[in-house]
C-alpha positions in Angstrom: 96.7 111.6 148.0 99.0 108.7 148.3 100.9 110.1 151.3 97.5 109.7 153.5 97.6 105.9 152.4 98.9 102.5 153.8 101.2 101.3 151.9 99.3 98.5 150.8 96.5 100.2 149.5 99.2 102.7 147.5 100.6 99.7 145.9 97.2 98.4 144.8 95.7 102.2 143.4 99.1 102.4 141.7 98.3 99.1 139.7 94.8 100.2 139.3 95.6 103.2 138.3 98.4 101.4 135.4 95.3 99.0 134.4 92.8 102.2 133.6 95.2 103.8 131.4 96.4 100.9 129.8 93.2 99.3 128.8 91.8 102.2 126.3 95.2 101.9 124.9 95.0 97.9 124.9 91.4 98.1 123.4 92.4 100.4 120.7 95.1 98.9 119.5 93.3 95.4 120.0 90.6 96.8 117.8 93.0 98.3 115.4 94.7 94.3 114.8 91.3 92.7 115.3 89.7 94.6 112.0 93.1 94.1 110.0 93.0 90.3 111.0 89.0 90.1 110.4 89.1 92.4 107.0 91.4 90.0 105.9 90.1 86.8 106.3 86.2 87.7 104.8 88.7 89.0 102.4 90.0 85.7 101.4 86.6 83.8 102.0 85.3 86.2 99.5 88.1 85.8 97.4 87.4 81.6 97.6 83.9 82.4 97.0 84.7 83.8 93.8 87.2 81.1 92.9 84.4 78.6 93.3 82.1 80.8 91.0 84.8 81.0 88.6 85.5 77.2 88.5 82.5 76.5 88.0 82.3 78.6 84.6 85.2 77.3 83.3 84.3 73.4 84.3 80.9 73.8 82.3 82.8 75.5 79.5 85.5 73.1 79.2 84.3 69.9 80.4 80.6 69.6 80.8 79.5 71.4 77.4 82.0 69.4 74.9 80.8 66.8 76.9 76.9 67.1 76.2 77.8 68.6 72.6 79.4 65.3 71.3 76.4 63.4 73.2 73.4 66.1 71.6 75.5 67.7 69.1 72.3 69.8 67.7 70.6 71.2 70.5 72.2 74.0 73.0 70.7 72.3 76.5 71.6 75.8 78.7 71.6 74.7 81.8 73.9 72.5 81.4 76.2 74.2 78.5 75.7 77.8 80.1 78.7 78.8 82.2 77.0 81.8 83.8 73.4 79.9 84.2 75.0 77.3 86.0 77.5 79.7 88.3 74.4 81.4 89.0 72.7 79.0 90.5 75.5 77.7 92.3 75.6 80.9 93.7 71.9 81.4 94.7 71.9 78.0 96.5 75.4 79.3 98.5 73.5 82.5 99.7 70.2 80.7 100.9 73.3 79.2 103.5 75.4 82.1 103.2 72.9 85.6 103.0 76.2 88.2 104.0 77.9 86.6 100.5 76.2 88.4 97.2 77.2 87.1 93.8 77.2 88.7 90.4 78.2 87.9 86.7 78.1 91.5 86.2 77.9 92.7 82.3 77.2 95.8 80.5 74.7 94.1 78.6 73.9 90.7 79.8 71.2 88.2 79.0 70.0 87.7 82.9 69.0 91.5 83.5 69.8 91.4 87.2 73.7 90.9 86.1 73.2 94.2 84.2 76.1 96.4 85.8 75.3 99.6 87.7 77.7 102.6 87.5 80.1 101.7 90.5 80.3 97.9 88.6 80.9 99.8 85.0 83.5 101.2 86.8 84.9 97.9 87.4 85.2 96.4 84.0 86.4 99.5 82.5 89.5 99.2 85.1 89.9 94.9 83.9 89.7 96.3 79.8 92.1 99.2 80.2 95.1 96.7 82.7 94.8 93.7 81.0 97.0 92.5 83.7 95.1 93.3 86.2 93.9 89.8 87.4 91.5 90.9 90.4 90.4 94.3 92.0 89.0 94.3 95.7 88.4 97.3 98.0 84.9 99.0 99.4 82.5 100.5 98.1 79.3 102.1 100.0 75.7 101.1 98.6 72.3 101.8 98.9 73.4 102.9 102.9 75.5 99.4 103.4 79.3 99.4 103.3 81.0 96.3 101.7 83.7 94.9 100.6 84.2 93.5 97.0 86.3 91.3 95.1 85.7 91.3 91.3 87.8 89.2 88.5 88.0 90.0 84.9 85.6 87.4 82.7 87.5 87.1 79.3 86.0 85.9 76.0 87.6 82.8 74.4 86.3 80.7 71.7 84.0 78.4 72.6 81.5 81.9 74.3 81.1 82.7 70.4 79.2 80.3 69.9 76.4 82.2 71.6 77.7 85.6 72.0 78.6 85.9 68.2 76.3 87.5 66.5 72.2 86.3 66.6 71.9 84.1 63.4 74.7 82.4 64.6 73.2 81.4 68.3 71.7 78.4 69.6 67.9 78.5 69.2 67.4 77.7 72.8 69.5 80.5 73.8 67.2 83.0 71.6 64.2 81.4 72.5 65.2 81.5 76.0 67.0 84.8 76.4 65.7 86.9 73.3 68.1 88.1 69.9 69.2 91.6 71.5 71.8 91.0 74.6 75.0 89.5 74.9 76.3 89.9 71.3 78.9 91.0 69.4 81.5 89.4 71.3 84.7 88.7 69.7 87.5 86.6 71.1 90.2 87.4 73.9 88.5 90.7 75.2 87.4 91.4 78.4 83.2 91.1 78.5 82.4 90.6 82.0 83.0 91.1 85.4 83.2 88.1 88.5 82.2 90.2 92.1 81.3 89.6 94.9 79.8 91.5 97.6 80.2 91.4 101.4 78.6 93.4 104.0 81.7 95.5 106.6 79.0 95.5 109.4 80.3 91.2 108.9 83.8 92.0 109.8 83.0 94.6 112.5 80.6 92.9 114.6 83.3 89.8 114.4 85.9 92.4 115.3 83.9 93.5 118.3 83.4 89.8 119.7 86.7 89.2 119.6 87.9 92.5 120.7 85.1 91.7 123.7 86.6 88.4 124.8 90.4 89.6 124.4 89.2 92.6 126.8 88.0 90.1 129.3 90.5 88.2 129.2 92.7 90.6 129.7 91.1 92.1 132.8 90.9 88.6 134.2 94.3 87.9 133.8 95.1 91.5 135.0 93.1 90.8 138.4 95.1 87.4 138.6 98.6 88.9 138.5 97.2 91.8 140.9 96.0 89.1 143.3 99.4 87.4 143.1 101.5 90.3 143.6 99.3 91.8 145.9 99.9 88.3 147.8 103.8 88.5 147.4 104.3 91.9 148.2 102.3 92.2 151.0 104.3 88.7 152.3 108.1 89.7 151.3 107.1 93.5 151.4 105.0 94.8 153.0 104.5 92.5 156.1 108.1 93.1 156.9 108.1 96.7 156.3 105.2 97.3 158.9 106.5 95.3 161.4 109.4 98.0 161.2 107.5 100.4 161.6 105.7 98.6 165.0 108.9 97.6 166.3 110.6 101.2 165.9 107.3 102.6 167.3 107.9 100.1 170.5 111.7 100.7 170.7 111.5 104.2 170.4 109.5 104.3 174.0 111.4 102.4 175.8 111.2 98.4 174.5 114.1 97.9 173.9 113.5 93.8 174.0 111.4 94.1 170.5 113.5 92.3 167.8 113.6 93.1 164.0 113.1 89.4 162.4 113.7 88.7 159.2 114.1 85.6 157.3 115.2 86.2 154.1 118.6 87.8 153.2 118.1 90.7 150.8 117.9 94.3 151.6 115.2 94.0 153.9 117.9 91.8 156.1 120.2 94.4 155.5 117.4 97.3 157.0 117.2 95.4 159.9 120.4 94.9 160.8 120.8 98.5 160.8 118.0 98.9 162.7 119.2 96.3 165.2 122.6 98.1 165.1 120.8 101.0 165.9 118.6 99.7 169.2 121.7 98.5 170.8 123.3 101.8 170.1 120.2 103.7 171.9 120.0 100.6 174.5 124.1 101.4 175.0 123.3 105.7 175.6 120.5 105.0 177.5 122.2 103.1 180.2 124.9 105.5 180.0 122.9 108.6 181.1 121.4 106.7 183.7 124.2 105.7 185.0 125.1 109.5 185.2 
């Protein structure tokens, strides 16, 4: 195929072959890198979300609750003093704006039934119980036909938790009235009693990676086309046209037109070829003169 193409077309075809061979390699490698980066970004956002919920719980438990108790010592206001109630309320408001994030305060025996741990979440809590040095768990899980990023942190009880969770007899009457006397009791200090967990669908990462890949591929194609045009212009001006000129002059010289010149404006290899052609033309002209005189 190449033998029947002129130099310029041959050069363009070679560049196009390089482009179409490199494009799939670029797409696959770029998607892998972009997906890794997007995964890391989503994990970081989920960790930030989880840290925010954890901070809300700690703030309510260590600041808001003591302040309210100081002002109203004989009453427990769930909406102001419950750590899980406030964290859950904030999470629900966040989810209204960022629907892809799901926050749960999972427990084996929760007061809020939607926070009842399923089999996967039970396994997470057991991991935290078995390894007290484990401060965070993250990974992937498939639930209800969808894949999710998961980030979880353990919830460890302290002395303030026992006010509501040691036994029904010691719990505030407001808590009993709201949640009953059967769930989330029997806690002991400094034990893993629950876990904060955030779910983020992996399809978000896939969609983000695909959008970034489409932009990158378009950019790569545009840059390659621009480079192709620039190189094509440069090659034509500095190589292809001089070679075509040599071919035309050589053809005319072979037909006896010895007045044709190999004109070159550069001092490179092409100039060397032109000088060689010129010497060959002069030698040929002398040889023709000698033959005519004989």
